[in-house]
N, C-alpha and C positions, 0 to 999 in steps of 0.2 A: 878302233880295235885294240885290245890289250895284248900286244905281241909278246911281251915278256911273260905274262901269265900263261899264254898258250905254249910258249917255249918250255917253261917250267913243268907244265902239265905233261908235255911230251917226254921230257927228260925222266920224269918220275912215273910215266905210264899211268897217269891219273886221267880218267875219263870224265867228260862233262857230267854224265849221270852220277858219278861218284860224289862230285861236289854238290850237285843238285839235291841228292838224297840228304846229305848232311845239313844243307841249308833249308830243307823243306820247300824246295822249288821244283817246278817241272823242268825237265831238260831244255825245253823250248825257251822258257823264261830265262834260264841261265845263259843260253846261247845268245839271246837278245842282249843281255847285259855285257857279255864278253865281246860281242861285235859292236857295242856302242849304240845300239838302237834304243836301249833304255839304260837308266843309271843304276849302279850298285848303291846300296845304302852303306853308311859307315860300318854298321854292325856286320853286314855281309862281308865287306872287305876284311875287317878284323878277324872274322871267323875263318875265312879262307886262308889267311896268313897263318893263324894259330893252328888250325887243324891239318893243313897240307904243306905249308911252306914256312916253317918257323925260322929258318935261316935266311929268309929273304926279307927285305924291307917293303913296307907298303908302297913307298915311292917307286921302287923298282917294279914290283908286280903290277901296279896300276898306272904306270907311266904311259902317257899318250904322246910323248915327245915326237916320235916318228910321224904320227898322224898330223901333228901341228906343223911340222916341217913340210909335209907334203901339201898341206893346204896353202902354204905361202908360196909354193913353187908355181 
């Protein structure tokens, strides 16, 4: 799960459906990507950053470090 992306969405009050519309995805498809069930394309990640979070880095938004640490525990 992309916790930083979800946190930034909450801070800016951006809904899943807002991003889904801009990316031409269904809200369910986007939800699957945010939860890590399916993968984002590079184009999708760059679009999300550019359209919604221009001041954040891709590394920050799409970090899964927390998830990797949990797997090792």
